[in-house]
MIVOKE-609165 format. One line per 3 residues: their letters; for each residue x, y, z of N, C-alpha, C. Coordinates in steps of 0.05 Angstrom, whole numbers, padded with zeros to 5 digits. Atoms other than C-alpha are relative to their C-alpha. Layout:
N
A = X Y Z X Y Z X Y Z | ...;
This chain:
290
MNV = 00012 00018 -00020 01800 02342 00923 00000 -00029 -00009 | -00001 00028 00006 01808 02267 00925 -00028 -00012 -00004 | 00026 00011 00005 01748 02234 00892 00001 -00031 00000;
QRP = -00003 00029 -00001 01773 02163 00904 -00014 -00012 00025 | 00015 00009 -00023 01735 02159 00970 -00021 00021 00007 | 00021 -00019 -00007 01672 02191 00998 00011 00021 00020;
NIG = -00009 -00022 -00017 01681 02258 01033 -00024 00008 00018 | 00024 -00003 -00017 01629 02254 01089 00008 00012 00027 | -00005 -00013 -00025 01628 02300 01149 -00025 00000 00018;
VGL = 00023 -00003 -00018 01584 02313 01210 00003 00027 00014 | 00000 -00025 -00015 01564 02374 01250 00014 -00003 00027 | -00013 -00001 -00026 01608 02392 01309 -00020 00012 00020;
RPT = 00019 -00009 -00020 01562 02397 01370 00012 -00003 00028 | -00011 00002 -00027 01578 02410 01444 -00005 -00026 00014 | 00007 00026 -00011 01544 02345 01462 00023 -00020 -00003;
HYP = -00021 00020 00006 01603 02308 01431 00028 00009 00008 | -00027 -00009 -00008 01660 02350 01460 00014 -00021 00017 | -00014 00019 -00017 01675 02299 01515 00011 -00024 -00015;
YLE = -00008 00023 00016 01679 02243 01464 00024 00007 -00018 | -00020 -00008 00020 01722 02282 01414 00025 00012 00013 | -00023 -00014 -00012 01769 02317 01463 00025 -00017 00002;
PRP = -00024 00017 00000 01815 02256 01471 00012 -00006 -00027 | -00008 00003 00028 01822 02258 01395 00000 -00029 -00009 | 00003 00028 00010 01796 02188 01379 00000 -00001 -00030;
QTK = 00003 00004 00028 01800 02161 01309 -00030 -00001 -00006 | 00028 00001 00008 01734 02172 01274 -00003 -00010 -00029 | 00006 00010 00027 01700 02148 01211 -00009 00022 -00019;
VTW = 00007 -00023 00017 01686 02218 01184 00025 00014 -00009 | -00024 -00013 00012 01732 02261 01142 00001 00030 00005 | -00001 -00028 -00006 01712 02331 01164 -00023 00007 00019;
FEA = 00021 -00009 -00019 01669 02372 01212 -00010 00028 -00010 | 00012 -00026 00005 01622 02431 01203 -00008 00013 00026 | 00006 -00014 -00024 01616 02483 01258 -00020 00023 -00006;
ISE = 00018 -00023 00002 01559 02534 01268 00016 00025 00006 | -00017 -00023 -00003 01595 02600 01258 -00005 00016 00025 | 00008 -00018 -00022 01556 02639 01311 00008 -00012 00027;
NYM = -00007 00013 -00025 01574 02588 01365 00029 00006 00008 | -00029 -00004 -00004 01648 02608 01358 00009 00028 -00006 | -00008 -00027 00008 01649 02679 01332 00005 00018 00024;
DSK = -00002 -00017 -00023 01639 02713 01399 00006 -00016 00025 | -00004 00018 -00023 01659 02655 01444 00029 -00007 00002 | -00028 00009 -00005 01726 02641 01475 -00002 -00025 00018;
GRP = 00000 00022 -00018 01746 02587 01523 -00004 -00027 -00013 | 00003 00028 00010 01724 02515 01513 -00011 -00003 -00028 | 00009 00004 00027 01682 02523 01450 00021 00005 -00022;
LDM = -00020 -00006 00020 01737 02557 01410 00024 -00019 00003 | -00021 00019 -00004 01789 02511 01441 -00006 -00026 -00013 | 00008 00026 00013 01750 02450 01417 00001 00003 -00030;
LTL = -00001 -00003 00029 01742 02478 01347 00028 00001 -00010 | -00028 -00001 00008 01816 02493 01344 00013 -00028 00001 | -00011 00027 -00002 01832 02423 01368 -00010 -00018 -00023;
IRE = 00011 00015 00022 01786 02392 01316 00014 00008 -00026 | -00012 -00010 00025 01817 02436 01262 00029 -00010 -00003 | -00027 00012 00003 01886 02407 01278 00000 -00027 -00014;
DYP = 00001 00027 00011 01862 02339 01255 -00018 -00003 -00024 | 00020 00003 00021 01806 02352 01205 -00004 00027 -00015 | 00011 -00024 00013 01784 02402 01152 -00026 00008 00015;
VAL = 00023 -00011 -00014 01730 02447 01181 -00015 00019 -00020 | 00017 -00019 00014 01672 02483 01147 -00014 00017 00021 | 00015 -00018 -00018 01638 02544 01179 -00027 00005 -00013;
HGV = 00028 -00002 00010 01562 02546 01171 -00015 00019 00017 | 00014 -00021 -00016 01525 02609 01192 -00030 -00002 -00002 | 00030 00000 -00001 01452 02619 01211 -00010 00029 00003;
SLS = 00009 -00027 -00006 01450 02695 01219 00011 00021 -00019 | -00010 -00020 00019 01482 02728 01158 -00022 00018 -00010 | 00024 -00015 00010 01412 02750 01135 00006 00013 -00027;
IAS = -00009 -00010 00025 01436 02757 01064 -00023 00014 -00016 | 00023 -00011 00014 01365 02775 01040 -00013 00024 00014 | 00012 -00021 -00015 01352 02830 01091 00000 00026 -00016;
AEG = 00002 -00026 00014 01327 02895 01060 00014 00022 00016 | -00013 -00019 -00017 01361 02931 01118 00030 00000 -00004 | -00029 00001 00005 01430 02911 01093 00015 -00018 00019;
LRP = -00017 00018 -00016 01487 02872 01123 00010 00014 00025 | -00009 -00011 -00026 01514 02881 01194 00031 00000 00000 | -00029 -00001 00001 01587 02905 01194 00013 -00015 00023;
NYL = -00013 00014 -00023 01602 02878 01264 -00001 -00030 -00004 | 00002 00029 00005 01576 02809 01245 00021 -00009 -00020 | -00019 00008 00020 01619 02807 01183 00029 00001 00010;
QNL = -00027 -00001 -00011 01681 02829 01221 00005 -00023 00018 | -00004 00023 -00018 01671 02775 01274 00003 -00025 -00016 | -00002 00023 00016 01661 02724 01220 00028 -00001 -00014;
RTL = -00026 00000 00013 01724 02745 01183 00022 -00007 00020 | -00019 00007 -00021 01763 02741 01249 00001 -00030 00005 | 00001 00029 -00004 01739 02669 01259 00012 -00014 -00024;
IEQ = -00011 00013 00024 01756 02651 01187 00031 00001 00001 | -00029 -00002 -00001 01827 02677 01197 00012 -00018 00021 | -00010 00018 -00020 01834 02635 01260 -00001 -00029 -00008;
IDP = 00006 00028 00005 01805 02570 01233 00009 -00009 -00028 | -00006 00006 00028 01820 02573 01158 -00018 -00023 -00010 | 00019 00021 00009 01757 02534 01138 00002 -00004 -00030;
FIV = 00000 00006 00028 01752 02500 01071 -00026 00008 -00014 | 00026 -00010 00010 01679 02524 01063 -00010 00020 00021 | 00015 -00019 -00016 01642 02584 01090 -00028 00002 -00013;
SDH = 00027 00001 00012 01566 02581 01082 -00020 00013 00019 | 00023 -00010 -00015 01500 02610 01105 -00025 -00007 -00016 | 00025 00007 00011 01427 02609 01084 -00012 00022 -00018;
LCW = 00013 -00019 00018 01388 02642 01028 -00027 00008 00012 | 00024 -00008 -00015 01339 02678 01073 00006 00027 00014 | -00005 -00022 -00018 01332 02736 01122 -00007 -00009 00028;
TGL = 00002 00011 -00027 01333 02729 01197 -00010 00021 00021 | 00009 -00019 -00020 01307 02794 01230 -00004 00027 -00011 | 00005 -00027 00007 01289 02867 01229 00012 00019 00021;
QQQ = -00010 -00020 -00018 01319 02930 01260 00022 -00011 00018 | -00024 00011 -00013 01383 02894 01278 -00007 -00021 00021 | 00009 00020 -00018 01342 02843 01318 -00001 -00027 -00014;
NLH = -00001 00027 00012 01356 02769 01303 -00024 -00016 00011 | 00024 00016 -00008 01291 02728 01304 00007 -00029 00003 | -00009 00027 -00002 01332 02664 01304 -00018 -00020 -00015;
DLL = 00015 00017 00018 01293 02636 01246 00009 00006 -00028 | -00008 -00003 00028 01307 02626 01172 -00025 00006 -00016 | 00026 -00010 00011 01252 02667 01139 00000 00000 -00030;
PIP = 00002 00002 00029 01227 02658 01068 00002 00026 -00015 | -00003 -00024 00017 01238 02707 01011 -00017 -00004 -00025 | 00014 00002 00026 01198 02723 00948 00020 -00004 -00022;
FTD = -00019 00006 00022 01230 02696 00885 -00005 00020 -00023 | 00005 -00022 00019 01229 02763 00848 00026 00012 -00009 | -00024 -00014 00009 01277 02805 00808 00011 00019 00021;
EAL = -00008 -00019 -00020 01278 02857 00863 00017 -00014 00022 | -00014 00014 -00021 01299 02805 00915 00027 -00011 -00011 | -00025 00010 00012 01350 02775 00867 00021 00021 -00002;
NLI = -00020 -00022 00002 01384 02842 00855 00011 00007 00027 | -00009 -00007 -00027 01387 02856 00929 00020 -00021 00010 | -00017 00021 -00010 01417 02788 00946 00026 -00001 -00015;
VDH = -00025 00001 00015 01468 02789 00890 00019 00023 00009 | -00017 -00022 -00010 01492 02857 00914 00011 -00006 00028 | -00010 00007 -00027 01497 02831 00986 00021 -00022 -00001;
VDQ = -00020 00021 00003 01535 02769 00964 00026 00012 -00009 | -00025 -00013 00009 01585 02813 00928 00013 00014 00023 | -00012 -00013 -00023 01595 02854 00991 00013 -00020 00019;
VQT = -00010 00020 -00019 01604 02792 01034 00026 -00012 -00011 | -00024 00013 00011 01653 02758 00987 00023 00019 -00003 | -00022 -00019 00001 01693 02821 00978 00012 00004 00027;
FLR = -00010 -00004 -00027 01698 02832 01053 00015 -00024 00011 | -00012 00024 -00010 01714 02760 01069 00024 -00009 -00017 | -00022 00007 00019 01761 02755 01009 -00001 -00030 -00007;
RPI = 00003 00028 00008 01732 02687 00990 -00029 -00004 -00008 | 00028 00006 00007 01670 02657 00958 -00015 -00013 00023 | 00017 00013 -00020 01612 02633 01001 -00019 -00019 -00014;
LLE = 00021 00017 00009 01559 02580 00994 -00026 00009 00013 | 00027 -00007 -00011 01484 02594 01004 -00018 -00025 -00002 | 00017 00024 -00002 01435 02540 01026 -00029 00006 -00005;
NVS = 00029 00000 00003 01364 02529 01003 -00013 -00007 00027 | 00011 00004 -00026 01320 02533 01065 -00028 -00013 -00001 | 00026 00011 -00002 01258 02496 01088 -00020 00022 00006;
TYL = 00020 -00021 -00004 01194 02538 01087 -00027 -00012 00005 | 00026 00010 -00008 01123 02532 01112 -00022 00018 -00011 | 00019 -00016 00016 01090 02587 01071 00016 00012 -00023;
RFP = -00013 -00011 00023 01104 02619 01004 -00014 00026 -00008 | 00012 -00024 00010 01093 02687 00973 -00018 -00007 -00024 | 00018 00006 00022 01034 02687 00923 00009 00011 -00026;
YGD = -00010 -00012 00025 01077 02721 00870 00029 -00006 -00002 | -00028 00005 00004 01145 02712 00839 00006 -00001 -00030 | -00009 00000 00027 01186 02716 00776 00014 -00026 -00007;
YTE = -00016 00024 00004 01222 02649 00786 -00012 -00023 00017 | 00003 00022 -00018 01213 02580 00813 00023 00001 00020 | -00022 -00001 -00020 01256 02567 00875 00027 -00009 -00012;
WEF = -00026 00010 00011 01308 02527 00835 00011 00020 -00020 | -00010 -00021 00019 01311 02581 00781 00013 00023 00015 | -00010 -00022 -00017 01321 02634 00835 00027 -00007 00012;
LQA = -00026 00009 -00012 01376 02594 00870 00022 00000 -00021 | -00020 00001 00021 01412 02583 00804 00008 00029 -00008 | -00006 -00027 00009 01406 02657 00785 00018 00014 00021;
VAD = -00017 -00012 -00020 01436 02679 00852 00029 -00010 -00004 | -00027 00010 00004 01496 02633 00841 00013 00009 -00025 | -00011 -00008 00026 01505 02650 00768 00009 00029 00001;
RSG = -00005 -00029 00002 01503 02725 00779 00020 00009 00022 | -00017 -00009 -00022 01542 02730 00845 00027 -00014 00001 | -00025 00015 -00003 01595 02677 00837 00001 -00018 00024;
CRI = 00000 00019 -00023 01575 02641 00901 -00008 -00027 -00010 | 00009 00027 00008 01559 02567 00901 -00023 -00008 00018 | 00025 00009 -00014 01500 02527 00928 00007 -00022 00020;
LFD = 00001 00022 -00019 01497 02487 00992 -00027 -00012 -00003 | 00026 00013 00007 01443 02438 00970 -00009 -00018 00023 | 00011 00016 -00022 01403 02414 01030 -00023 -00017 -00011;
LNN = 00020 00018 00012 01365 02353 01006 -00023 -00006 00019 | 00022 00002 -00018 01324 02347 01069 -00019 00024 -00003 | 00016 -00024 00005 01300 02419 01059 -00015 -00002 -00026;
LYV = 00013 00004 00025 01285 02402 00987 -00025 -00018 00003 | 00023 00019 -00003 01241 02343 01007 -00022 00012 00017 | 00020 -00013 -00017 01207 02382 01063 -00017 00020 -00016;
NAR = 00014 -00020 00016 01189 02438 01015 -00018 -00013 -00021 | 00016 00014 00021 01166 02389 00961 -00026 -00010 00012 | 00024 00010 -00013 01117 02358 01010 -00018 00023 00009;
NHQ = 00016 -00022 -00011 01095 02423 01042 -00013 00016 -00022 | 00010 -00017 00021 01085 02460 00976 -00009 -00016 -00025 | 00010 00018 00020 01068 02399 00934 00011 00005 -00028;
FDP = -00013 00001 00027 01118 02398 00877 00018 -00024 -00001 | -00017 00023 00005 01162 02344 00848 00029 00007 00008 | -00027 -00007 -00008 01230 02345 00885 00021 -00006 -00022;
YLF = -00020 00007 00021 01265 02313 00825 00000 00022 -00022 | 00000 -00023 00018 01243 02372 00782 00019 00021 00010 | -00019 -00019 -00012 01281 02417 00830 00028 -00011 -00002;
LEG = -00026 00012 00001 01339 02368 00833 00013 00002 -00027 | -00010 -00002 00027 01346 02367 00758 00004 00029 -00009 | -00002 -00027 00009 01339 02442 00754 00024 00015 00010;
IPT = -00024 -00012 -00010 01404 02457 00791 00024 -00011 -00014 | -00024 00010 00013 01467 02452 00749 00020 -00010 00020 | -00018 00012 -00020 01516 02407 00785 00025 00016 00005;
HLI = -00025 -00016 -00004 01575 02454 00774 -00004 00022 00021 | 00005 -00021 -00020 01541 02504 00821 -00001 -00011 00028 | 00004 00012 -00026 01536 02455 00879 00027 -00004 00013;
GQI = -00025 00002 -00014 01592 02461 00930 00000 -00017 00024 | 00003 00016 -00024 01565 02420 00987 -00028 -00011 00001 | 00026 00012 -00004 01507 02374 01006 -00005 -00003 00030;
HLA = 00009 00005 -00027 01468 02372 01072 -00021 -00022 -00001 | 00020 00020 -00004 01428 02312 01096 -00008 00001 00029 | 00010 -00001 -00028 01384 02310 01158 -00027 -00014 00001;
GYT = 00026 00013 -00004 01319 02282 01186 -00021 00021 00008 | 00022 -00018 -00006 01252 02318 01189 -00019 -00013 00020 | 00021 00010 -00017 01191 02310 01235 -00026 00003 -00015;
DMG = 00026 -00001 00013 01123 02293 01205 -00021 00010 00020 | 00020 -00012 -00018 01072 02339 01239 -00028 -00007 -00007 | 00027 00007 00009 01013 02308 01203 -00010 00019 -00022;
THL = 00009 -00020 00021 00993 02372 01166 00023 00009 -00017 | -00024 -00009 00014 01065 02387 01144 00024 -00014 00011 | -00026 00009 -00010 01137 02366 01150 00015 00023 00012;
FDT = -00015 -00021 -00014 01180 02405 01199 00029 -00008 00001 | -00029 00004 00002 01255 02411 01190 00013 00002 00027 | -00010 00000 -00027 01279 02390 01259 00028 -00009 00004;
HSK = -00027 00012 -00003 01345 02355 01246 00002 -00017 00026 | 00002 00015 -00025 01324 02308 01302 -00002 -00030 -00005 | 00004 00029 00006 01320 02240 01267 00020 -00009 -00022;
PVY = -00016 00009 00023 01359 02196 01219 -00011 00010 -00027 | 00008 -00008 00027 01356 02213 01145 -00021 -00020 -00009 | 00021 00018 00010 01292 02185 01114 00006 -00011 -00027;
PEV = -00005 00013 00025 01291 02138 01055 -00004 00018 -00025 | 00005 -00017 00023 01261 02190 01008 00023 00020 -00004 | -00022 -00018 00003 01318 02237 01023 00025 -00015 -00009;
WDL = -00022 00016 00010 01369 02182 01014 -00002 -00005 -00030 | 00004 00003 00029 01338 02170 00945 00009 00024 -00015 | -00009 -00025 00013 01349 02243 00927 00030 00002 00000;
FSS = -00029 00000 -00002 01420 02238 00952 00013 -00019 -00020 | -00011 00020 00019 01433 02175 00911 00000 00011 -00028 | 00002 -00011 00027 01408 02209 00848 00020 00022 -00005;
LIS = -00018 -00023 00003 01451 02271 00860 00029 -00008 00001 | -00028 00006 -00004 01516 02241 00885 00010 -00018 -00023 | -00009 00016 00023 01518 02194 00825 00012 00017 -00022;
RIP = -00010 -00019 00021 01533 02256 00783 00022 00018 00010 | -00020 -00018 -00010 01579 02295 00830 00016 -00013 00023 | -00014 00015 -00022 01626 02249 00869 00018 00017 00017;
EVP = -00021 -00015 -00014 01674 02304 00890 -00012 00019 00021 | 00013 -00020 -00018 01623 02345 00930 00000 -00011 00029 | 00001 00009 -00028 01631 02342 01007 -00029 -00001 00010;
VLI = 00027 00006 -00010 01570 02315 01044 00000 00002 00030 | 00002 -00003 -00029 01547 02331 01115 -00026 -00012 00011 | 00023 00009 -00016 01501 02296 01164 -00005 00021 00022;
EWD = 00008 -00019 -00021 01464 02347 01207 -00018 -00014 00021 | 00017 00011 -00022 01434 02328 01275 00001 00020 00023 | -00001 -00022 -00019 01414 02384 01322 -00019 -00003 00024;
EDI = 00017 00005 -00023 01359 02358 01368 -00001 -00030 00004 | -00001 00029 -00007 01354 02291 01405 00026 -00012 -00011 | -00026 00008 00012 01428 02284 01387 00009 -00027 00011;
PEF = -00009 00026 -00010 01453 02212 01391 00029 00001 00008 | -00029 00002 -00005 01520 02189 01416 00016 00001 -00026 | -00016 -00004 00024 01577 02202 01368 00002 -00025 -00018;
PQL = -00002 00023 00017 01584 02130 01344 -00026 -00004 -00017 | 00024 00002 00016 01511 02130 01322 -00001 00021 -00023 | -00003 -00020 00021 01523 02195 01284 00019 -00009 -00022;
EEE = -00018 00011 00019 01582 02162 01251 -00013 -00021 -00018 | 00014 00021 00016 01538 02104 01228 -00018 00013 -00021 | 00016 -00014 00019 01492 02154 01195 00017 00010 -00023;
ALK = -00018 -00010 00020 01551 02184 01159 00009 -00023 -00018 | -00009 00023 00016 01572 02114 01136 -00021 -00009 -00020 | 00021 00006 00020 01504 02105 01102 00005 00017 -00025;
AAH = -00006 -00017 00022 01522 02165 01059 00024 -00010 -00015 | -00025 00011 00013 01591 02135 01046 -00006 -00025 -00016 | 00007 00025 00015 01560 02069 01025 -00014 00007 -00026;
IWT = 00013 -00008 00025 01515 02104 00974 00021 00011 -00020 | -00021 -00010 00017 01575 02141 00947 00016 -00023 -00012 | -00016 00023 00009 01614 02076 00942 -00015 -00016 -00021;
YHH = 00017 00015 00019 01556 02042 00906 00003 00012 -00028 | -00002 -00013 00026 01561 02094 00851 00028 00003 -00011 | -00026 -00008 00009 01635 02107 00849 00023 -00019 00008;
GQT = -00020 00019 -00008 01671 02048 00881 00007 -00019 -00022 | -00010 00019 00020 01707 01993 00845 -00020 -00021 -00007 | 00019 00022 00005 01651 01942 00852 -00027 00009 00012;
HTQ = 00027 -00004 -00010 01575 01945 00862 -00009 -00027 00012 | 00005 00026 -00013 01559 01891 00913 -00029 -00005 00004 | 00029 00004 -00005 01485 01902 00929 -00014 00026 -00005;
PVS = 00015 -00025 00005 01429 01951 00914 00002 00019 00024 | -00002 -00020 -00022 01434 02016 00954 -00025 -00002 00018 | 00024 00000 -00016 01362 02011 00977 00000 -00022 00021;
AAI = -00001 00022 -00019 01372 01943 01009 00021 00004 00022 | -00022 -00003 -00019 01437 01963 01043 -00005 00023 00019 | 00002 -00024 -00016 01417 02031 01069 -00028 00002 00014;
FSG = 00026 -00006 -00010 01342 02032 01079 -00012 -00021 00018 | 00010 00021 -00018 01334 01967 01118 00000 00011 00028 | 00002 -00009 -00027 01311 01981 01188 -00019 00024 00003;
FS = 00020 -00022 -00001 01265 02040 01170 -00028 -00013 -00001 | 00028 00010 00001 01192 02028 01185 -00018 00020 -00014;
């Protein structure tokens, strides 16, 4: 991968299909598609994803793999995912380190797991099954949570590292989720950040949360906050080659505004890895936040 320039992508959302369909030149280098939106869908959605894939690398990001489900993996889901992978040839396939339902019913939420040896063994076994069936490695994302189990054998970052070390998968490091959890569960986000070996990180997510007063809620409905940009600046200074994604799923702006958010990430990358350092990152990126 070329590390001479930032590798910043955005999520492909139906809101932007009319803008992207004429194939305009954009300021992003890749797109990420939600796997489930295209696995069982034909017509315009798959046509748009195929069109985008002709011009850009594409990552597939799932929300329903349920890798931590004690009930096991769903064969039909995996087959549909493999079919989509064969059609699109993504450069990354990812999902979340969580479970999403019971008795084959999807609750459409990313549910927390206990950080125990029992859960670790289950997840490592499931990752092996998935990677064998898909014939490729996957990435797993740390999720935002609003409650925690009162017991465990690991911290969250130790657990995440253990899953990657033992299964051979890599980590999709969501820095917004990291900050949301740090605030909700009152720990130092930089302790988590330093606890993940950089060679295990295969992708970074950035997004905006909503402050509910009593807790932060991971809504992907706002620009990235300064505290999350700070975490990104600290991490990207050490791993320039990792692809970075801006997620925006609610109150989605027009595509040019989404591009501008991606350019903030590109500017931080350039500050650390470009030929010249022209001004402090905080002054260049965080101006305009109240």
